[in-house]
C-alpha positions in Angstrom: 88.5 82.2 -45.3 91.7 84.4 -44.2 91.8 85.0 -40.5 91.1 88.4 -39.3 94.3 90.1 -37.4 94.4 93.6 -36.3 97.9 94.3 -34.8 98.3 96.2 -31.7 98.3 99.9 -32.2 102.0 100.5 -31.0 102.5 104.0 -32.9 99.1 105.3 -31.5 100.0 104.0 -28.3 103.5 105.8 -28.3 101.8 108.9 -29.6 99.4 109.1 -26.7 102.4 109.6 -24.3 104.5 111.6 -26.8 101.3 114.2 -26.7 101.7 114.2 -22.8 105.1 115.3 -23.2 104.4 118.0 -26.1 101.6 119.4 -23.8 104.1 120.1 -21.2 106.6 121.6 -23.5 104.5 123.2 -26.4 100.7 123.6 -25.8 98.5 125.1 -23.6 99.6 123.3 -20.3 103.0 124.8 -20.7 102.0 128.3 -21.5 99.7 128.4 -18.4 102.9 127.1 -16.3 105.1 129.6 -17.7 102.6 132.6 -17.0 102.3 131.5 -13.4 105.5 132.7 -12.6 105.2 136.2 -14.3 104.1 139.5 -13.4 100.9 140.2 -15.0 101.2 144.1 -15.3 104.4 143.6 -17.3 102.8 140.8 -19.6 99.8 143.1 -20.1 102.0 146.0 -21.1 103.9 144.0 -23.7 100.6 142.6 -25.2 99.3 146.0 -25.7 102.4 146.9 -27.7 102.6 143.8 -29.8 98.9 142.9 -30.3 96.3 145.0 -32.0 94.0 146.7 -29.2 90.8 146.0 -30.8 91.8 142.3 -31.1 92.5 142.1 -27.4 89.4 143.7 -26.5 87.6 141.2 -28.5 89.6 138.1 -27.1 89.0 139.5 -23.4 85.2 139.6 -24.2 85.2 135.8 -24.7 87.4 135.3 -21.6 90.6 134.6 -23.2 93.8 136.2 -22.3 96.0 137.7 -24.8 98.9 135.8 -24.4 97.2 132.6 -25.9 97.4 134.0 -29.2 100.2 136.8 -29.3 103.7 136.1 -28.4 105.7 138.7 -26.5 109.2 138.9 -25.5 108.5 138.7 -21.7 107.3 135.1 -22.3 109.8 133.9 -24.6 112.6 135.0 -22.6 111.0 133.2 -19.7 110.5 129.9 -21.7 112.1 129.9 -25.3 110.5 126.4 -25.6 107.0 128.4 -26.4 108.2 129.5 -29.8 107.1 126.1 -30.9 103.6 126.9 -29.1 103.0 130.0 -31.6 104.6 127.8 -34.5 102.1 125.1 -33.8 99.0 127.5 -33.5 99.9 129.2 -36.8 99.9 125.6 -38.4 103.5 125.5 -39.8 105.7 122.4 -39.8 109.0 122.8 -38.4 110.6 122.2 -41.9 108.4 124.7 -43.3 108.7 127.2 -40.4 112.7 127.3 -39.5 113.7 128.5 -42.9 115.7 131.3 -44.7 112.5 132.1 -46.6 110.8 133.1 -43.1 113.9 134.6 -41.9 113.6 132.4 -38.7 115.8 129.4 -39.2 118.4 131.0 -36.3 115.5 130.6 -33.8 115.1 127.1 -34.2 117.1 126.3 -30.7 114.6 128.2 -28.8 112.1 125.6 -29.5 114.3 122.5 -29.9 116.8 123.3 -26.9 115.0 126.0 -25.0 118.1 128.0 -25.6 118.1 131.8 -26.1 121.1 133.2 -27.4 122.2 137.0 -26.9 121.7 137.6 -30.8 118.4 136.2 -30.8 117.1 137.7 -27.8 118.1 140.9 -29.5 115.9 140.1 -32.4 112.9 139.2 -30.3 111.0 142.6 -31.0 111.1 141.8 -34.6 110.2 138.1 -34.2 107.3 138.9 -31.8 105.9 141.8 -34.3 106.0 139.5 -37.2 104.5 136.6 -35.4 101.7 138.8 -33.9 100.8 140.1 -37.5 100.3 136.3 -38.6 98.4 135.7 -35.4 96.0 138.6 -35.9 95.4 137.5 -39.5 94.5 133.7 -38.0 91.9 135.5 -35.6 90.6 137.6 -38.4 90.1 134.4 -40.6 88.7 132.2 -37.6 86.3 134.6 -36.7 85.7 136.1 -33.0 82.4 134.3 -32.6 84.0 131.1 -33.3 87.0 131.7 -30.9 87.7 129.5 -27.9 90.5 127.8 -26.0 89.5 124.2 -27.1 89.5 125.4 -30.9 92.9 126.8 -30.6 93.9 123.6 -28.9 92.4 121.4 -31.7 94.1 123.6 -34.3 97.5 123.0 -32.6 97.2 119.2 -32.3 96.1 119.1 -36.0 99.9 120.7 -36.7 101.2 118.3 -34.1 99.7 114.7 -35.7 101.9 114.9 -38.9 105.2 116.3 -36.9 104.7 113.2 -34.9 104.3 110.8 -37.9 107.1 112.1 -40.0 110.7 111.5 -39.3 112.1 108.2 -38.1 114.5 109.9 -35.6 111.5 111.8 -34.1 109.7 108.4 -33.7 112.8 106.7 -32.2 113.2 109.3 -29.7 109.6 109.6 -28.8 109.5 105.9 -28.4 112.6 105.5 -26.2 111.2 108.2 -23.7 108.0 106.4 -23.8 109.6 103.0 -23.1 111.5 104.2 -20.0 108.5 106.0 -18.6 106.4 102.9 -19.1 109.2 100.7 -17.3 109.0 103.0 -14.2 105.2 102.7 -14.4 105.5 99.1 -13.9 108.0 99.5 -11.1 106.1 101.8 -9.2 102.4 100.8 -10.0 101.7 99.3 -6.5 102.4 102.8 -4.9 100.7 104.9 -7.9 97.5 106.8 -6.8 97.1 108.8 -10.0 98.4 108.6 -13.6 97.9 109.8 -17.1 99.9 109.7 -20.3 102.4 112.5 -19.1 102.4 112.0 -15.2 102.6 109.4 -12.3 101.8 110.3 -8.7 103.2 108.0 -6.1 102.6 108.0 -2.4 105.7 107.1 -0.6 106.2 105.5 2.8 106.5 108.7 4.5 103.1 109.7 3.1 104.4 112.1 0.6 103.5 112.6 -2.9 106.0 111.7 -5.5 105.6 112.7 -9.3 107.0 110.9 -12.3 106.7 113.3 -15.2 107.7 114.1 -18.8 109.7 117.4 -18.7 111.4 119.5 -21.4 114.9 118.9 -20.4 115.6 116.6 -19.2 112.9 114.0 -20.7 111.7 112.6 -17.5 111.9 114.1 -14.0 111.2 112.4 -10.4 110.2 114.9 -7.5 109.0 114.6 -4.1 106.3 117.2 -2.9 107.7 118.8 0.2 104.9 121.1 0.6 102.4 123.1 -1.8 104.8 124.4 -4.9 107.9 123.1 -3.0 109.6 120.1 -4.0 113.1 118.1 -3.8 114.4 117.3 -7.0 115.3 113.5 -7.0 116.2 112.1 -10.3 116.6 113.5 -13.9 116.5 111.0 -16.5 117.8 111.8 -20.1 116.7 109.4 -22.9 118.7 108.9 -26.1 116.5 106.8 -28.4 118.4 106.8 -31.4 120.0 103.3 -32.7 122.9 104.7 -34.7 126.4 103.8 -33.1 127.9 106.4 -35.0 126.2 109.4 -33.4 126.2 108.0 -29.8 128.9 110.3 -28.9 126.8 113.5 -29.9 124.0 112.1 -28.0 125.9 111.6 -24.8 127.1 115.0 -25.0 123.7 116.4 -25.6 122.8 114.6 -22.1 125.7 115.8 -20.3 124.2 119.4 -21.0 120.8 118.3 -20.0 122.4 117.0 -16.7 124.5 120.1 -15.9 121.1 122.0 -15.9 119.5 119.3 -13.7 122.4 119.4 -11.1 122.1 123.2 -10.8 118.6 122.6 -10.2 119.4 120.5 -7.3 118.7 117.0 -8.5 120.1 114.1 -6.6 120.7 111.8 -9.3 121.2 112.3 -13.1 120.8 109.3 -15.4 121.4 108.6 -19.2 119.4 106.0 -20.9 120.7 105.1 -24.4 119.5 102.8 -27.2 122.8 101.6 -28.5 123.8 98.3 -26.9 127.5 98.3 -27.8 128.3 101.7 -26.1 131.5 102.1 -24.5 130.6 103.2 -20.9 134.0 104.3 -19.9 134.2 106.7 -22.7 130.4 107.5 -22.0 131.3 108.5 -18.3 134.2 110.8 -19.7 131.8 112.6 -22.2 129.2 112.9 -19.7 130.6 113.1 -15.9 127.4 114.6 -14.8 125.7 111.1 -15.3 125.6 109.2 -12.3 124.7 106.0 -14.0 124.2 105.0 -17.6 121.4 102.2 -18.6 120.5 100.5 -22.0 116.9 100.5 -23.1 117.1 96.7 -24.1 118.2 95.8 -20.4 115.3 98.0 -19.0 112.5 96.3 -21.3 114.1 92.8 -20.7 113.0 93.0 -17.0 115.5 90.3 -15.4 119.1 91.8 -16.3 121.4 93.1 -13.7 120.9 96.5 -15.1 117.3 96.3 -14.8 117.3 95.2 -11.4 119.6 97.9 -10.3 117.3 100.4 -12.1 114.4 99.1 -10.3 116.1 99.0 -6.8 117.2 102.9 -7.3 113.8 103.8 -8.1 112.1 102.3 -5.1 115.0 103.5 -3.0 115.1 107.1 -4.0 111.6 107.5 -4.1 111.0 106.1 -0.6 108.3 103.5 -1.6 107.8 100.0 -0.1 108.9 97.0 -2.3 106.2 94.6 -3.6 
C-alpha cells in the first residue's frame, strides 16, 4: 500500500506573507493609511465631482466612505500605488487592465512603482472619470443592500489570488521578500511582542517599540517608535528575488532608486538582498552607492555564514534588542 505523503504547502505559506504586503500596498489597509493624511473636505469635494450623488448617498447610508469605491485625483496623487486598489476592486488582471484597448497602459508605473509622471497627472481627471463609471456599474450590479466593506475586500482578494499564482517572476520576488522577512523574524523572535503576516513588533532594551514590516518601496522597513506617530527610520531593505544573472544589473539599479527615496526619508541603513550568488559586489556597489550593505539570500538562509552573522549582528545592534 502506497504511503500517504502531503508536502509542506510552501506556496500557501508564501502567499500568506505576500498577502500581508499586498494589504499594505493595494487593499483597504493601504487606502485607510493614505486617507489619514488627507483633508476630508477636499476629498469630499472631489468625490462629489466624480461619483454619482445618489450612489454616494446610498453608500453613506450603509456607513461607507465614497473613496472605498470611487477614485479621485486627490487620493491617487497622494499615493499612486492605489490605482492597483481600484483595478483589483473592478476585478481586472494587470494583463487585462494595462492595455491599449483600455487606454491605460501608460499608467502602469503608478501601481508598480508608485510613480506619477507629469503627463499622467494631467490625465488623472479622465482616468478617474472612466474608473468611476465602471465602479458605479459595479455597485449597481452588486446591489446596494449587499454592499459592505467585507464584500469589497472579498472581491479584491478573488482578483489577487490568480495574480499571485500567475507569473514565475512574481513568485520569485514574493518568495525572496518572504524569506528575508522570516530570517529577521527568527533573529528577533526572543524580543517579539506581537507579529502577523505583515508586521513584527519588538520591544528593545530601551523599552521602545520597534516594528519590522512590509512596505511599498523599499520592501521591508524597520522603524523605532519614538512617540505616537513619530518614528526613527532605522533600516530599509530592498529584496531582489530574481535568479537570472543577466538581469542583476537592472535589479540593482532599481534598488538604488528605492534607497535614494529611503535615504531622503531618513533611514540610517539601506541594504540590498539579491538572489544571485555570483554577483560582482564591487560592480554592484558602483551601481547602487546608496546601498550600505549587500547580502545574498542563500547566505541568509544558511544561517551559519559570515554574511548571515553580520546581518544578524547588525539587526540586533540597530534595533537595540538584547542578544539571546
